[in-house]
All heavy atoms as a GROMACS GRO file, in nm:
protein
  589
    1MET      N    1   4.821  -4.067   1.243
    1MET     CA    2   4.709  -4.117   1.170
    1MET      C    3   4.700  -4.267   1.197
    1MET      O    4   4.801  -4.337   1.199
    1MET     CB    5   4.727  -4.093   1.021
    1MET     CG    6   4.609  -4.144   0.944
    1MET     SD    7   4.613  -4.132   0.763
    1MET     CE    8   4.722  -4.003   0.725
    2CYS      N    9   4.578  -4.315   1.214
    2CYS     CA   10   4.557  -4.457   1.240
    2CYS      C   11   4.442  -4.509   1.156
    2CYS      O   12   4.349  -4.435   1.126
    2CYS     CB   13   4.522  -4.481   1.386
    2CYS     SG   14   4.654  -4.439   1.498
    3VAL      N   15   4.450  -4.634   1.122
    3VAL     CA   16   4.342  -4.701   1.051
    3VAL      C   17   4.304  -4.824   1.134
    3VAL      O   18   4.391  -4.901   1.174
    3VAL     CB   19   4.386  -4.744   0.909
    3VAL    CG1   20   4.275  -4.818   0.839
    3VAL    CG2   21   4.431  -4.623   0.829
    4TYR      N   22   4.176  -4.840   1.160
    4TYR     CA   23   4.127  -4.952   1.240
    4TYR      C   24   4.034  -5.036   1.155
    4TYR      O   25   3.957  -4.985   1.076
    4TYR     CB   26   4.053  -4.902   1.364
    4TYR     CG   27   4.141  -4.824   1.457
    4TYR    CD1   28   4.151  -4.686   1.445
    4TYR    CD2   29   4.217  -4.889   1.553
    4TYR    CE1   30   4.234  -4.614   1.530
    4TYR    CE2   31   4.300  -4.818   1.637
    4TYR     CZ   32   4.308  -4.680   1.625
    4TYR     OH   33   4.390  -4.610   1.708
    5PHE      N   34   4.040  -5.167   1.172
    5PHE     CA   35   3.959  -5.260   1.095
    5PHE      C   36   3.883  -5.351   1.189
    5PHE      O   37   3.937  -5.400   1.288
    5PHE     CB   38   4.047  -5.348   1.006
    5PHE     CG   39   4.123  -5.272   0.902
    5PHE    CD1   40   4.251  -5.225   0.929
    5PHE    CD2   41   4.067  -5.247   0.778
    5PHE    CE1   42   4.322  -5.156   0.833
    5PHE    CE2   43   4.138  -5.177   0.682
    5PHE     CZ   44   4.265  -5.131   0.709
    6LEU      N   45   3.758  -5.376   1.156
    6LEU     CA   46   3.681  -5.479   1.223
    6LEU      C   47   3.722  -5.610   1.158
    6LEU      O   48   3.713  -5.625   1.035
    6LEU     CB   49   3.532  -5.454   1.206
    6LEU     CG   50   3.439  -5.558   1.269
    6LEU    CD1   51   3.460  -5.564   1.420
    6LEU    CD2   52   3.295  -5.524   1.236
    7THR      N   53   3.767  -5.706   1.236
    7THR     CA   54   3.824  -5.829   1.182
    7THR      C   55   3.753  -5.952   1.237
    7THR      O   56   3.726  -5.959   1.357
    7THR     CB   57   3.974  -5.838   1.220
    7THR    OG1   58   4.038  -5.718   1.174
    7THR    CG2   59   4.041  -5.957   1.157
    8ASP      N   60   3.726  -6.046   1.151
    8ASP     CA   61   3.669  -6.174   1.192
    8ASP      C   62   3.785  -6.265   1.235
    8ASP      O   63   3.867  -6.302   1.153
    8ASP     CB   64   3.592  -6.236   1.076
    8ASP     CG   65   3.531  -6.371   1.110
    8ASP    OD1   66   3.548  -6.419   1.224
    8ASP    OD2   67   3.468  -6.429   1.021
    9ILE      N   68   3.790  -6.301   1.362
    9ILE     CA   69   3.900  -6.385   1.413
    9ILE      C   70   3.856  -6.530   1.434
    9ILE      O   71   3.930  -6.609   1.491
    9ILE     CB   72   3.957  -6.328   1.544
    9ILE    CG1   73   3.852  -6.327   1.653
    9ILE    CG2   74   4.016  -6.190   1.521
    9ILE    CD1   75   3.907  -6.313   1.791
   10SER      N   76   3.738  -6.564   1.386
   10SER     CA   77   3.683  -6.698   1.414
   10SER      C   78   3.769  -6.812   1.358
   10SER      O   79   3.764  -6.922   1.410
   10SER     CB   80   3.540  -6.708   1.362
   10SER     OG   81   3.536  -6.690   1.221
   11LYS      N   82   3.847  -6.787   1.255
   11LYS     CA   83   3.929  -6.893   1.196
   11LYS      C   84   4.078  -6.873   1.229
   11LYS      O   85   4.165  -6.911   1.152
   11LYS     CB   86   3.907  -6.898   1.046
   11LYS     CG   87   3.765  -6.938   1.012
   11LYS     CD   88   3.740  -6.941   0.865
   11LYS     CE   89   3.594  -6.977   0.843
   11LYS     NZ   90   3.552  -6.961   0.707
   12THR      N   91   4.103  -6.814   1.344
   12THR     CA   92   4.241  -6.794   1.389
   12THR      C   93   4.259  -6.861   1.525
   12THR      O   94   4.163  -6.911   1.583
   12THR     CB   95   4.276  -6.644   1.403
   12THR    OG1   96   4.205  -6.591   1.516
   12THR    CG2   97   4.239  -6.566   1.278
   13ASP      N   98   4.380  -6.857   1.578
   13ASP     CA   99   4.406  -6.913   1.711
   13ASP      C  100   4.414  -6.805   1.819
   13ASP      O  101   4.458  -6.831   1.930
   13ASP     CB  102   4.534  -6.996   1.710
   13ASP     CG  103   4.659  -6.912   1.688
   13ASP    OD1  104   4.647  -6.795   1.646
   13ASP    OD2  105   4.770  -6.963   1.712
   14LEU      N  106   4.369  -6.684   1.790
   14LEU     CA  107   4.382  -6.574   1.886
   14LEU      C  108   4.313  -6.603   2.019
   14LEU      O  109   4.365  -6.569   2.125
   14LEU     CB  110   4.329  -6.443   1.827
   14LEU     CG  111   4.422  -6.372   1.731
   14LEU    CD1  112   4.354  -6.249   1.672
   14LEU    CD2  113   4.552  -6.334   1.799
   15LEU      N  114   4.196  -6.664   2.016
   15LEU     CA  115   4.126  -6.692   2.141
   15LEU      C  116   4.198  -6.797   2.225
   15LEU      O  117   4.181  -6.802   2.347
   15LEU     CB  118   3.982  -6.736   2.112
   15LEU     CG  119   3.893  -6.627   2.053
   15LEU    CD1  120   3.756  -6.683   2.018
   15LEU    CD2  121   3.881  -6.509   2.147
   16LEU      N  122   4.280  -6.879   2.163
   16LEU     CA  123   4.354  -6.982   2.236
   16LEU      C  124   4.474  -6.924   2.312
   16LEU      O  125   4.532  -6.991   2.396
   16LEU     CB  126   4.403  -7.091   2.140
   16LEU     CG  127   4.294  -7.166   2.065
   16LEU    CD1  128   4.356  -7.264   1.966
   16LEU    CD2  129   4.201  -7.237   2.160
   17LYS      N  130   4.510  -6.801   2.283
   17LYS     CA  131   4.626  -6.737   2.347
   17LYS      C  132   4.595  -6.690   2.489
   17LYS      O  133   4.684  -6.647   2.560
   17LYS     CB  134   4.675  -6.620   2.263
   17LYS     CG  135   4.732  -6.663   2.128
   17LYS     CD  136   4.787  -6.546   2.053
   17LYS     CE  137   4.845  -6.588   1.921
   17LYS     NZ  138   4.962  -6.673   1.930
   18GLY      N  139   4.470  -6.697   2.531
   18GLY     CA  140   4.433  -6.657   2.666
   18GLY      C  141   4.382  -6.514   2.671
   18GLY      O  142   4.371  -6.446   2.569
   19GLU      N  143   4.348  -6.469   2.792
   19GLU     CA  144   4.292  -6.336   2.810
   19GLU      C  145   4.392  -6.224   2.784
   19GLU      O  146   4.356  -6.115   2.745
   19GLU     CB  147   4.234  -6.322   2.951
   19GLU     CG  148   4.109  -6.404   2.972
   19GLU     CD  149   4.045  -6.379   3.105
   19GLU    OE1  150   4.062  -6.268   3.160
   19GLU    OE2  151   3.979  -6.470   3.155
   20ARG      N  152   4.520  -6.252   2.808
   20ARG     CA  153   4.628  -6.156   2.782
   20ARG      C  154   4.740  -6.228   2.709
   20ARG      O  155   4.773  -6.341   2.741
   20ARG     CB  156   4.683  -6.100   2.913
   20ARG     CG  157   4.585  -6.016   2.988
   20ARG     CD  158   4.646  -5.964   3.114
   20ARG     NE  159   4.547  -5.883   3.183
   20ARG     CZ  160   4.560  -5.838   3.306
   20ARG    NH1  161   4.668  -5.868   3.374
   20ARG    NH2  162   4.466  -5.765   3.359
   21PHE      N  163   4.797  -6.160   2.610
   21PHE     CA  164   4.908  -6.221   2.537
   21PHE      C  165   4.994  -6.112   2.476
   21PHE      O  166   4.955  -5.996   2.468
   21PHE     CB  167   4.858  -6.319   2.430
   21PHE     CG  168   4.766  -6.260   2.329
   21PHE    CD1  169   4.814  -6.215   2.207
   21PHE    CD2  170   4.630  -6.249   2.355
   21PHE    CE1  171   4.729  -6.160   2.112
   21PHE    CE2  172   4.544  -6.195   2.260
   21PHE     CZ  173   4.593  -6.151   2.140
   22THR      N  174   5.114  -6.150   2.436
   22THR     CA  175   5.212  -6.058   2.379
   22THR      C  176   5.253  -6.108   2.243
   22THR      O  177   5.272  -6.228   2.223
   22THR     CB  178   5.336  -6.050   2.471
   22THR    OG1  179   5.294  -6.011   2.602
   22THR    CG2  180   5.437  -5.951   2.420
   23LEU      N  181   5.264  -6.016   2.147
   23LEU     CA  182   5.314  -6.048   2.014
   23LEU      C  183   5.427  -5.952   1.980
   23LEU      O  184   5.420  -5.834   2.012
   23LEU     CB  185   5.203  -6.036   1.910
   23LEU     CG  186   5.087  -6.133   1.921
   23LEU    CD1  187   4.980  -6.100   1.817
   23LEU    CD2  188   5.134  -6.276   1.902
   24SER      N  189   5.530  -6.003   1.916
   24SER     CA  190   5.644  -5.920   1.878
   24SER      C  191   5.642  -5.896   1.728
   24SER      O  192   5.612  -5.987   1.649
   24SER     CB  193   5.775  -5.989   1.915
   24SER     OG  194   5.782  -6.005   2.055
   25GLU      N  195   5.673  -5.772   1.690
   25GLU     CA  196   5.689  -5.734   1.550
   25GLU      C  197   5.823  -5.663   1.539
   25GLU      O  198   5.834  -5.546   1.572
   25GLU     CB  199   5.577  -5.639   1.507
   25GLU     CG  200   5.439  -5.700   1.506
   25GLU     CD  201   5.334  -5.600   1.464
   25GLU    OE1  202   5.321  -5.496   1.530
   25GLU    OE2  203   5.266  -5.626   1.364
   26GLY      N  204   5.923  -5.737   1.498
   26GLY     CA  205   6.057  -5.679   1.492
   26GLY      C  206   6.102  -5.637   1.631
   26GLY      O  207   6.105  -5.718   1.723
   27GLU      N  208   6.133  -5.509   1.648
   27GLU     CA  209   6.178  -5.457   1.777
   27GLU      C  210   6.062  -5.420   1.870
   27GLU      O  211   6.083  -5.390   1.986
   27GLU     CB  212   6.266  -5.333   1.756
   27GLU     CG  213   6.394  -5.363   1.681
   27GLU     CD  214   6.477  -5.237   1.661
   27GLU    OE1  215   6.452  -5.135   1.727
   27GLU    OE2  216   6.567  -5.242   1.576
   28HIS      N  217   5.941  -5.420   1.817
   28HIS     CA  218   5.824  -5.377   1.894
   28HIS      C  219   5.756  -5.497   1.960
   28HIS      O  220   5.736  -5.600   1.898
   28HIS     CB  221   5.723  -5.305   1.805
   28HIS     CG  222   5.780  -5.184   1.739
   28HIS    ND1  223   5.794  -5.064   1.805
   28HIS    CD2  224   5.828  -5.164   1.614
   28HIS    CE1  225   5.848  -4.976   1.723
   28HIS    NE2  226   5.870  -5.034   1.606
   29VAL      N  227   5.720  -5.479   2.087
   29VAL     CA  228   5.645  -5.581   2.161
   29VAL      C  229   5.508  -5.522   2.190
   29VAL      O  230   5.496  -5.414   2.249
   29VAL     CB  231   5.718  -5.619   2.292
   29VAL    CG1  232   5.634  -5.717   2.372
   29VAL    CG2  233   5.855  -5.676   2.261
   30ASN      N  234   5.403  -5.591   2.146
   30ASN     CA  235   5.266  -5.544   2.165
   30ASN      C  236   5.195  -5.632   2.266
   30ASN      O  237   5.198  -5.755   2.255
   30ASN     CB  238   5.191  -5.548   2.032
   30ASN     CG  239   5.257  -5.462   1.927
   30ASN    OD1  240   5.263  -5.342   1.941
   30ASN    ND2  241   5.308  -5.525   1.822
   31LYS      N  242   5.132  -5.569   2.365
   31LYS     CA  243   5.056  -5.642   2.466
   31LYS      C  244   4.908  -5.628   2.435
   31LYS      O  245   4.859  -5.519   2.407
   31LYS     CB  246   5.087  -5.586   2.605
   31LYS     CG  247   5.231  -5.606   2.644
   31LYS     CD  248   5.258  -5.550   2.781
   31LYS     CE  249   5.406  -5.568   2.814
   31LYS     NZ  250   5.438  -5.517   2.948
   32PHE      N  251   4.838  -5.741   2.441
   32PHE     CA  252   4.696  -5.744   2.410
   32PHE      C  253   4.618  -5.801   2.527
   32PHE      O  254   4.667  -5.887   2.600
   32PHE     CB  255   4.670  -5.831   2.286
   32PHE     CG  256   4.733  -5.776   2.161
   32PHE    CD1  257   4.862  -5.814   2.126
   32PHE    CD2  258   4.665  -5.688   2.080
   32PHE    CE1  259   4.921  -5.764   2.010
   32PHE    CE2  260   4.724  -5.637   1.965
   32PHE     CZ  261   4.852  -5.676   1.930
   33GLU      N  262   4.494  -5.755   2.541
   33GLU     CA  263   4.405  -5.806   2.644
   33GLU      C  264   4.262  -5.800   2.590
   33GLU      O  265   4.220  -5.700   2.533
   33GLU     CB  266   4.416  -5.719   2.770
   33GLU     CG  267   4.323  -5.760   2.880
   33GLU     CD  268   4.336  -5.674   3.004
   33GLU    OE1  269   4.422  -5.584   3.006
   33GLU    OE2  270   4.260  -5.697   3.099
   34TRP      N  271   4.189  -5.911   2.605
   34TRP     CA  272   4.049  -5.913   2.564
   34TRP      C  273   3.967  -5.840   2.670
   34TRP      O  274   3.983  -5.864   2.789
   34TRP     CB  275   3.999  -6.056   2.550
   34TRP     CG  276   4.066  -6.131   2.440
   34TRP    CD1  277   4.155  -6.233   2.452
   34TRP    CD2  278   4.050  -6.108   2.300
   34TRP    NE1  279   4.196  -6.276   2.328
   34TRP    CE2  280   4.132  -6.201   2.232
   34TRP    CE3  281   3.975  -6.019   2.223
   34TRP    CZ2  282   4.141  -6.207   2.094
   34TRP    CZ3  283   3.983  -6.026   2.085
   34TRP    CH2  284   4.065  -6.119   2.023
   35LEU      N  285   3.879  -5.754   2.628
   35LEU     CA  286   3.791  -5.680   2.719
   35LEU      C  287   3.647  -5.720   2.692
   35LEU      O  288   3.607  -5.739   2.577
   35LEU     CB  289   3.806  -5.529   2.698
   35LEU     CG  290   3.944  -5.470   2.718
   35LEU    CD1  291   3.946  -5.324   2.676
   35LEU    CD2  292   3.987  -5.486   2.863
   36LYS      N  293   3.568  -5.730   2.798
   36LYS     CA  294   3.426  -5.754   2.784
   36LYS      C  295   3.357  -5.622   2.751
   36LYS      O  296   3.399  -5.516   2.796
   36LYS     CB  297   3.368  -5.812   2.912
   36LYS     CG  298   3.425  -5.948   2.944
   36LYS     CD  299   3.371  -6.003   3.073
   36LYS     CE  300   3.438  -6.136   3.099
   36LYS     NZ  301   3.402  -6.194   3.225
   37PHE      N  302   3.251  -5.628   2.671
   37PHE     CA  303   3.179  -5.506   2.634
   37PHE      C  304   3.141  -5.424   2.756
   37PHE      O  305   3.149  -5.302   2.756
   37PHE     CB  306   3.055  -5.538   2.552
   37PHE     CG  307   3.082  -5.563   2.407
   37PHE    CD1  308   2.982  -5.614   2.327
   37PHE    CD2  309   3.204  -5.536   2.349
   37PHE    CE1  310   3.004  -5.637   2.191
   37PHE    CE2  311   3.227  -5.558   2.214
   37PHE     CZ  312   3.126  -5.608   2.136
   38GLU      N  313   3.100  -5.491   2.862
   38GLU     CA  314   3.057  -5.420   2.984
   38GLU      C  315   3.170  -5.336   3.045
   38GLU      O  316   3.146  -5.241   3.116
   38GLU     CB  317   3.006  -5.518   3.089
   38GLU     CG  318   2.890  -5.604   3.044
   38GLU     CD  319   2.932  -5.726   2.962
   38GLU    OE1  320   3.039  -5.784   2.986
   38GLU    OE2  321   2.856  -5.760   2.869
   39GLN      N  322   3.294  -5.374   3.021
   39GLN     CA  323   3.412  -5.306   3.076
   39GLN      C  324   3.451  -5.182   2.996
   39GLN      O  325   3.522  -5.096   3.048
   39GLN     CB  326   3.534  -5.398   3.071
   39GLN     CG  327   3.543  -5.502   3.176
   39GLN     CD  328   3.672  -5.579   3.154
   39GLN    OE1  329   3.667  -5.685   3.093
   39GLN    NE2  330   3.784  -5.528   3.200
   40LEU      N  331   3.412  -5.174   2.870
   40LEU     CA  332   3.468  -5.075   2.780
   40LEU      C  333   3.452  -4.932   2.828
   40LEU      O  334   3.543  -4.851   2.813
   40LEU     CB  335   3.406  -5.090   2.640
   40LEU     CG  336   3.438  -5.222   2.571
   40LEU    CD1  337   3.371  -5.226   2.434
   40LEU    CD2  338   3.587  -5.243   2.557
   41LYS      N  339   3.340  -4.898   2.888
   41LYS     CA  340   3.318  -4.759   2.931
   41LYS      C  341   3.416  -4.717   3.041
   41LYS      O  342   3.442  -4.600   3.058
   41LYS     CB  343   3.174  -4.738   2.975
   41LYS     CG  344   3.132  -4.817   3.097
   41LYS     CD  345   2.987  -4.786   3.130
   41LYS     CE  346   2.930  -4.873   3.238
   41LYS     NZ  347   3.009  -4.904   3.351
   42ASP      N  348   3.473  -4.813   3.114
   42ASP     CA  349   3.562  -4.783   3.226
   42ASP      C  350   3.710  -4.798   3.193
   42ASP      O  351   3.795  -4.762   3.272
   42ASP     CB  352   3.529  -4.874   3.345
   42ASP     CG  353   3.387  -4.854   3.393
   42ASP    OD1  354   3.339  -4.739   3.393
   42ASP    OD2  355   3.322  -4.954   3.428
   43GLU      N  356   3.742  -4.853   3.076
   43GLU     CA  357   3.881  -4.880   3.040
   43GLU      C  358   3.940  -4.769   2.954
   43GLU      O  359   3.869  -4.695   2.888
   43GLU     CB  360   3.891  -5.013   2.964
   43GLU     CG  361   3.848  -5.133   3.043
   43GLU     CD  362   3.942  -5.167   3.157
   43GLU    OE1  363   4.063  -5.135   3.147
   43GLU    OE2  364   3.896  -5.227   3.254
   44TYR      N  365   4.073  -4.760   2.954
   44TYR     CA  366   4.144  -4.663   2.871
   44TYR      C  367   4.206  -4.740   2.755
   44TYR      O  368   4.292  -4.827   2.775
   44TYR     CB  369   4.253  -4.595   2.954
   44TYR     CG  370   4.327  -4.488   2.877
   44TYR    CD1  371   4.266  -4.366   2.850
   44TYR    CD2  372   4.455  -4.510   2.831
   44TYR    CE1  373   4.332  -4.267   2.779
   44TYR    CE2  374   4.523  -4.411   2.761
   44TYR     CZ  375   4.461  -4.291   2.735
   44TYR     OH  376   4.526  -4.194   2.665
   45PHE      N  377   4.158  -4.715   2.634
   45PHE     CA  378   4.211  -4.782   2.516
   45PHE      C  379   4.187  -4.693   2.395
   45PHE      O  380   4.109  -4.598   2.400
   45PHE     CB  381   4.148  -4.921   2.498
   45PHE     CG  382   4.000  -4.917   2.465
   45PHE    CD1  383   3.957  -4.918   2.335
   45PHE    CD2  384   3.907  -4.912   2.567
   45PHE    CE1  385   3.822  -4.914   2.306
   45PHE    CE2  386   3.772  -4.908   2.538
   45PHE     CZ  387   3.729  -4.909   2.408
   46TYR      N  388   4.258  -4.726   2.287
   46TYR     CA  389   4.245  -4.652   2.161
   46TYR      C  390   4.180  -4.740   2.056
   46TYR      O  391   4.204  -4.860   2.056
   46TYR     CB  392   4.382  -4.607   2.110
   46TYR     CG  393   4.438  -4.492   2.186
   46TYR    CD1  394   4.526  -4.512   2.291
   46TYR    CD2  395   4.403  -4.362   2.153
   46TYR    CE1  396   4.579  -4.405   2.361
   46TYR    CE2  397   4.455  -4.255   2.223
   46TYR     CZ  398   4.542  -4.277   2.327
   46TYR     OH  399   4.594  -4.171   2.395
   47PRO      N  400   4.107  -4.683   1.966
   47PRO     CA  401   4.064  -4.544   1.960
   47PRO      C  402   3.953  -4.518   2.062
   47PRO      O  403   3.867  -4.602   2.085
   47PRO     CB  404   4.011  -4.526   1.817
   47PRO     CG  405   3.965  -4.663   1.779
   47PRO     CD  406   4.056  -4.760   1.851
   48ILE      N  407   3.960  -4.405   2.127
   48ILE     CA  408   3.870  -4.372   2.236
   48ILE      C  409   3.722  -4.374   2.192
   48ILE      O  410   3.636  -4.414   2.269
   48ILE     CB  411   3.910  -4.238   2.300
   48ILE    CG1  412   4.045  -4.256   2.369
   48ILE    CG2  413   3.805  -4.190   2.398
   48ILE    CD1  414   4.104  -4.131   2.426
   49PHE      N  415   3.693  -4.333   2.067
   49PHE     CA  416   3.554  -4.329   2.024
   49PHE      C  417   3.487  -4.467   2.027
   49PHE      O  418   3.365  -4.478   2.034
   49PHE     CB  419   3.541  -4.268   1.884
   49PHE     CG  420   3.584  -4.357   1.771
   49PHE    CD1  421   3.496  -4.449   1.717
   49PHE    CD2  422   3.711  -4.348   1.718
   49PHE    CE1  423   3.534  -4.531   1.612
   49PHE    CE2  424   3.750  -4.428   1.613
   49PHE     CZ  425   3.661  -4.521   1.560
   50LEU      N  426   3.566  -4.575   2.027
   50LEU     CA  427   3.506  -4.709   2.029
   50LEU      C  428   3.437  -4.743   2.159
   50LEU      O  429   3.356  -4.835   2.164
   50LEU     CB  430   3.612  -4.815   1.999
   50LEU     CG  431   3.635  -4.846   1.852
   50LEU    CD1  432   3.738  -4.956   1.836
   50LEU    CD2  433   3.508  -4.881   1.780
   51LYS      N  434   3.466  -4.670   2.265
   51LYS     CA  435   3.399  -4.696   2.394
   51LYS      C  436   3.248  -4.696   2.378
   51LYS      O  437   3.179  -4.771   2.445
   51LYS     CB  438   3.440  -4.592   2.498
   51LYS     CG  439   3.579  -4.610   2.548
   51LYS     CD  440   3.607  -4.502   2.651
   51LYS     CE  441   3.722  -4.546   2.735
   51LYS     NZ  442   3.718  -4.494   2.869
   52GLU      N  443   3.198  -4.610   2.290
   52GLU     CA  444   3.054  -4.605   2.266
   52GLU      C  445   3.017  -4.660   2.129
   52GLU      O  446   2.917  -4.728   2.113
   52GLU     CB  447   3.004  -4.462   2.279
   52GLU     CG  448   3.017  -4.410   2.421
   52GLU     CD  449   2.968  -4.268   2.436
   52GLU    OE1  450   2.904  -4.216   2.342
   52GLU    OE2  451   2.995  -4.208   2.540
   53ALA      N  452   3.100  -4.634   2.028
   53ALA     CA  453   3.066  -4.672   1.891
   53ALA      C  454   3.060  -4.823   1.870
   53ALA      O  455   2.991  -4.870   1.780
   53ALA     CB  456   3.166  -4.610   1.794
   54ILE      N  457   3.130  -4.902   1.952
   54ILE     CA  458   3.133  -5.047   1.933
   54ILE      C  459   2.995  -5.110   1.948
   54ILE      O  460   2.968  -5.216   1.895
   54ILE     CB  461   3.234  -5.113   2.030
   54ILE    CG1  462   3.260  -5.258   1.989
   54ILE    CG2  463   3.184  -5.111   2.172
   54ILE    CD1  464   3.395  -5.283   1.941
   55PHE      N  465   2.905  -5.042   2.017
   55PHE     CA  466   2.771  -5.095   2.039
   55PHE      C  467   2.679  -5.071   1.920
   55PHE      O  468   2.569  -5.125   1.914
   55PHE     CB  469   2.711  -5.037   2.166
   55PHE     CG  470   2.790  -5.075   2.289
   55PHE    CD1  471   2.878  -4.986   2.346
   55PHE    CD2  472   2.778  -5.201   2.345
   55PHE    CE1  473   2.952  -5.021   2.459
   55PHE    CE2  474   2.851  -5.237   2.456
   55PHE     CZ  475   2.938  -5.147   2.513
   56ASP      N  476   2.721  -4.988   1.824
   56ASP     CA  477   2.638  -4.955   1.708
   56ASP      C  478   2.727  -4.933   1.586
   56ASP      O  479   2.732  -4.825   1.530
   56ASP     CB  480   2.555  -4.830   1.738
   56ASP     CG  481   2.450  -4.804   1.631
   56ASP    OD1  482   2.404  -4.901   1.568
   56ASP    OD2  483   2.417  -4.687   1.608
   57LEU      N  484   2.798  -5.038   1.544
   57LEU     CA  485   2.892  -5.028   1.433
   57LEU      C  486   2.818  -5.015   1.300
   57LEU      O  487   2.714  -5.079   1.279
   57LEU     CB  488   2.984  -5.150   1.428
   57LEU     CG  489   3.078  -5.165   1.547
   57LEU    CD1  490   3.151  -5.298   1.539
   57LEU    CD2  491   3.176  -5.050   1.554
   58PRO      N  492   2.869  -4.933   1.208
   58PRO     CA  493   2.806  -4.918   1.076
   58PRO      C  494   2.822  -5.045   0.993
   58PRO      O  495   2.917  -5.121   1.012
   58PRO     CB  496   2.882  -4.801   1.013
   58PRO     CG  497   3.011  -4.795   1.085
   58PRO     CD  498   2.987  -4.849   1.223
   59GLN      N  499   2.732  -5.067   0.901
   59GLN     CA  500   2.738  -5.183   0.812
   59GLN      C  501   2.835  -5.161   0.696
   59GLN      O  502   2.883  -5.256   0.636
   59GLN     CB  503   2.599  -5.214   0.757
   59GLN     CG  504   2.501  -5.259   0.863
   59GLN     CD  505   2.545  -5.389   0.929
   59GLN    OE1  506   2.585  -5.483   0.861
   59GLN    NE2  507   2.539  -5.394   1.060
   60ASP      N  508   2.862  -5.036   0.663
   60ASP     CA  509   2.945  -5.003   0.549
   60ASP      C  510   3.073  -4.935   0.595
   60ASP      O  511   3.083  -4.885   0.708
   60ASP     CB  512   2.871  -4.908   0.454
   60ASP     CG  513   2.742  -4.970   0.402
   60ASP    OD1  514   2.748  -5.087   0.359
   60ASP    OD2  515   2.638  -4.903   0.407
   61PHE      N  516   3.173  -4.932   0.505
   61PHE     CA  517   3.298  -4.862   0.533
   61PHE      C  518   3.269  -4.717   0.570
   61PHE      O  519   3.191  -4.650   0.504
   61PHE     CB  520   3.388  -4.868   0.409
   61PHE     CG  521   3.518  -4.796   0.427
   61PHE    CD1  522   3.620  -4.853   0.501
   61PHE    CD2  523   3.538  -4.671   0.371
   61PHE    CE1  524   3.740  -4.787   0.518
   61PHE    CE2  525   3.657  -4.605   0.387
   61PHE     CZ  526   3.759  -4.662   0.461
   62THR      N  527   3.331  -4.671   0.676
   62THR     CA  528   3.307  -4.536   0.725
   62THR      C  529   3.440  -4.467   0.754
   62THR      O  530   3.529  -4.529   0.812
   62THR     CB  531   3.225  -4.541   0.857
   62THR    OG1  532   3.105  -4.611   0.832
   62THR    CG2  533   3.194  -4.403   0.910
   63ILE      N  534   3.452  -4.344   0.711
   63ILE     CA  535   3.569  -4.263   0.744
   63ILE      C  536   3.529  -4.172   0.859
   63ILE      O  537   3.430  -4.101   0.852
   63ILE     CB  538   3.617  -4.180   0.624
   63ILE    CG1  539   3.664  -4.275   0.513
   63ILE    CG2  540   3.729  -4.084   0.667
   63ILE    CD1  541   3.705  -4.206   0.386
   64ARG      N  542   3.609  -4.176   0.963
   64ARG     CA  543   3.578  -4.095   1.081
   64ARG      C  544   3.704  -4.016   1.115
   64ARG      O  545   3.812  -4.073   1.125
   64ARG     CB  546   3.539  -4.185   1.197
   64ARG     CG  547   3.500  -4.109   1.318
   64ARG     CD  548   3.441  -4.203   1.419
   64ARG     NE  549   3.404  -4.129   1.537
   64ARG     CZ  550   3.308  -4.164   1.616
   64ARG    NH1  551   3.238  -4.272   1.591
   64ARG    NH2  552   3.281  -4.093   1.722
   65THR      N  553   3.689  -3.887   1.136
   65THR     CA  554   3.801  -3.800   1.169
   65THR      C  555   3.784  -3.751   1.312
   65THR      O  556   3.679  -3.700   1.348
   65THR     CB  557   3.807  -3.680   1.074
   65THR    OG1  558   3.814  -3.729   0.940
   65THR    CG2  559   3.928  -3.594   1.103
   66GLU      N  560   3.887  -3.772   1.393
   66GLU     CA  561   3.883  -3.726   1.530
   66GLU      C  562   4.020  -3.671   1.567
   66GLU      O  563   4.121  -3.718   1.519
   66GLU     CB  564   3.848  -3.839   1.626
   66GLU     CG  565   3.711  -3.893   1.605
   66GLU     CD  566   3.645  -3.937   1.735
   66GLU    OE1  567   3.710  -3.930   1.840
   66GLU    OE2  568   3.529  -3.977   1.729
   67TYR      N  569   4.021  -3.576   1.656
   67TYR     CA  570   4.145  -3.520   1.709
   67TYR      C  571   4.145  -3.541   1.858
   67TYR      O  572   4.048  -3.510   1.925
   67TYR     CB  573   4.156  -3.370   1.676
   67TYR     CG  574   4.149  -3.342   1.528
   67TYR    CD1  575   4.030  -3.311   1.467
   67TYR    CD2  576   4.264  -3.351   1.450
   67TYR    CE1  577   4.023  -3.286   1.331
   67TYR    CE2  578   4.259  -3.327   1.314
   67TYR     CZ  579   4.138  -3.294   1.255
   67TYR     OH  580   4.134  -3.271   1.121
   68GLU      N  581   4.253  -3.595   1.911
   68GLU     CA  582   4.264  -3.619   2.056
   68GLU      C  583   4.383  -3.546   2.110
   68GLU      O  584   4.482  -3.528   2.048
   68GLU     CB  585   4.274  -3.768   2.085
   68GLU     CG  586   4.150  -3.841   2.044
   68GLU     CD  587   4.157  -3.990   2.076
   68GLU    OE1  588   4.237  -4.030   2.164
   68GLU    OE2  589   4.085  -4.065   2.014
   0.00000   0.00000   0.00000
């Protein structure tokens, strides 16, 4: 089970970290990469439904159930 949040990063330093960066959480190392909207249809990322849904996000909280 996963929960995803749309987050405003405008008041953070995330954009200063560059196009690719790594963050550690305890024993886990997470790799991040900024993607351009035009790239999304060709990239492999989770959640998969965002490849199309990101272009028409709901204004209100939405529960979406998917099985992959």
